[in-house]
C-alpha positions as CSV (number, residue, x, y, z in Angstrom):
1,M,-8.2,16.3,1.3
2,T,-5.5,14.1,2.9
3,P,-4.7,11.1,0.8
4,S,-5.8,7.9,2.1
5,R,-3.5,5.3,3.4
6,Q,-3.0,2.0,1.9
7,C,-3.9,-1.6,3.5
8,A,-4.1,-4.7,2.2
9,I,-5.5,-7.7,3.9
10,K,-5.7,-11.7,2.5
11,G,-8.6,-12.8,3.4
12,S,-11.3,-11.0,5.9
13,M,-10.8,-8.6,8.3
14,R,-12.3,-8.2,11.5
15,R,-13.3,-5.0,13.9
16,T,-10.7,-4.5,16.6
17,G,-12.1,-6.2,20.0
18,E,-13.8,-8.8,17.9
19,S,-12.9,-12.6,18.3
20,I,-11.5,-14.4,15.3
21,D,-12.9,-17.9,17.0
22,V,-14.8,-18.0,19.9
23,R,-13.6,-21.4,20.6
24,R,-9.9,-20.3,20.8
25,E,-9.0,-18.1,23.7
26,D,-5.4,-18.1,23.7
27,P,-4.0,-14.7,22.3
28,I,-2.5,-14.1,19.3
29,R,1.2,-14.9,19.6
30,V,3.4,-11.5,17.7
31,V,6.9,-11.4,17.3
32,L,7.9,-7.3,16.3
33,A,10.3,-6.7,13.5
34,E,11.4,-3.4,13.2
35,D,14.9,-1.8,13.5
36,H,13.6,1.4,15.3
37,A,13.5,0.9,18.8
38,E,10.9,3.8,19.7
39,F,8.6,2.7,16.9
40,R,8.9,-0.7,18.1
41,L,8.1,0.1,21.6
42,G,5.0,2.1,20.1
43,L,4.2,-0.1,18.0
44,K,4.0,-2.8,21.8
45,E,2.3,-0.8,23.6
46,M,-0.8,-0.3,20.2
47,L,-1.1,-4.0,20.3
48,A,-1.1,-4.4,24.2
49,T,-4.4,-2.3,24.3
50,D,-6.2,-5.4,22.8
51,G,-6.1,-8.3,25.4
52,G,-6.2,-10.8,22.7
53,I,-2.6,-10.1,21.3
54,E,0.7,-11.1,22.9
55,I,4.0,-9.6,22.1
56,V,6.2,-12.9,22.7
57,G,9.4,-11.3,21.1
58,E,11.0,-7.9,19.2
59,A,13.8,-8.2,16.5
60,E,16.0,-5.0,15.7
61,N,17.2,-6.4,12.4
62,G,15.6,-9.3,9.6
63,A,18.2,-11.9,11.1
64,Q,17.2,-11.8,14.2
65,A,13.5,-12.1,13.5
66,V,14.1,-15.5,11.3
67,A,15.8,-16.8,14.5
68,L,13.1,-15.5,16.5
69,V,10.6,-16.7,14.6
70,R,12.3,-20.2,14.5
71,E,12.3,-20.0,18.1
72,V,9.1,-19.1,19.9
73,R,6.8,-19.8,16.4
74,P,4.8,-17.2,17.0
75,D,0.9,-16.7,15.1
76,V,1.5,-13.5,13.3
77,V,5.0,-11.4,12.6
78,V,5.1,-7.6,12.3
79,L,7.6,-7.2,9.7
80,D,9.3,-3.8,8.8
81,L,11.1,-3.9,5.0
82,M,14.2,-1.4,5.6
83,M,16.2,-2.9,8.6
84,P,19.8,-3.6,8.8
85,V,21.7,-6.9,8.6
86,M,18.7,-8.5,6.3
87,E,15.6,-6.8,4.6
88,G,12.3,-7.6,5.4
89,T,11.9,-9.0,2.0
90,E,14.4,-11.6,2.2
91,A,13.4,-12.5,5.8
92,L,10.0,-12.5,4.8
93,G,11.2,-15.6,2.3
94,L,13.1,-17.2,4.6
95,I,10.3,-17.1,7.5
96,L,7.8,-18.4,4.6
97,R,9.9,-21.2,3.4
98,E,11.7,-22.3,6.8
99,V,8.9,-22.1,9.0
100,S,6.2,-24.7,9.1
101,P,3.3,-24.1,9.5
102,P,4.5,-20.1,8.7
103,P,2.7,-17.8,10.9
104,G,0.9,-14.8,9.2
105,I,3.6,-11.4,8.0
106,V,1.5,-7.9,8.3
107,I,4.5,-5.7,6.3
108,L,4.7,-2.9,7.9
109,T,6.4,0.0,6.3
110,M,6.9,3.7,5.2
111,H,7.3,2.7,1.1
112,D,3.6,2.7,0.3
113,Q,4.1,1.8,-3.3
114,P,1.2,-0.2,-5.0
115,H,3.9,-2.0,-6.8
116,L,5.5,-3.2,-3.9
117,R,2.3,-4.3,-2.2
118,R,1.6,-6.7,-4.8
119,E,4.8,-8.0,-5.3
120,L,4.8,-8.3,-1.2
121,M,1.6,-10.1,-0.8
122,R,2.4,-12.2,-4.2
123,M,5.9,-13.7,-2.0
124,G,2.8,-14.5,0.8
125,A,2.7,-11.6,3.1
126,S,-0.9,-11.5,4.8
127,A,-1.2,-7.9,4.7
128,F,0.5,-4.7,3.8
129,L,0.5,-1.3,6.0
130,A,1.8,2.0,5.8
131,K,3.2,2.8,9.2
132,S,0.7,5.6,9.2
133,A,-2.0,3.2,9.8
134,S,-4.4,3.6,12.2
135,L,-4.5,1.4,15.8
136,V,-7.9,-0.4,14.3
137,E,-6.2,-1.1,10.7
138,L,-2.9,-2.4,12.7
139,I,-4.9,-4.6,14.8
140,G,-7.2,-5.6,12.5
141,A,-4.3,-6.5,10.0
142,V,-2.7,-8.8,13.2
143,K,-6.0,-10.5,13.9
144,G,-7.1,-11.2,10.1
145,S,-3.6,-12.8,9.4
146,R,-3.5,-14.9,12.2
147,P,-3.3,-18.5,10.7
148,K,-6.8,-20.7,10.9
149,W,-3.9,-23.4,13.2
150,T,-1.0,-22.2,14.8
151,P,2.5,-23.1,14.7
152,R,1.8,-24.5,18.4
153,D,-0.9,-26.7,17.3
154,G,1.9,-29.7,16.9
155,G,0.4,-31.1,14.0
156,S,1.9,-32.1,10.1
157,G,2.5,-28.1,9.4
158,E,-0.3,-28.1,6.8
159,A,-4.4,-26.9,7.6
160,P,-6.2,-29.2,9.2
161,P,-9.3,-30.6,7.5
162,A,-12.3,-28.2,6.8
163,S,-15.0,-28.7,9.1
């Protein structure tokens, strides 16, 4: 029997291909932050299979990720934890403190430890996935992590009023 993969997502998870908001036609804008170029390319190709996701930038370390997120203001960041220059945990904190409104953050790591998952979710990550996650899990985490408002909406940085 194979061990089950760990996956944590705040809010609800939707099936691959299912629209989050039928009134919204814009694709989910994603930044990939992963230091291994081949793995990053694989992520990009996997996410490209879903027409509702657009990769708007790639970073190979945490410092690049923070700068890129400030510049392109994606809806979601897929963030590796173990990267050079600045680790993902530090990048997570900076992004959530300095980008308003903050994007959803999907942590993708080979360190699948329950205490680490709890800590990162407490810090504000939207989802936590092992690097062995399936395509369905990855796309579901990205779609489930999209904020109800986007950084491009140009508002005050606060969530829009509930309707």
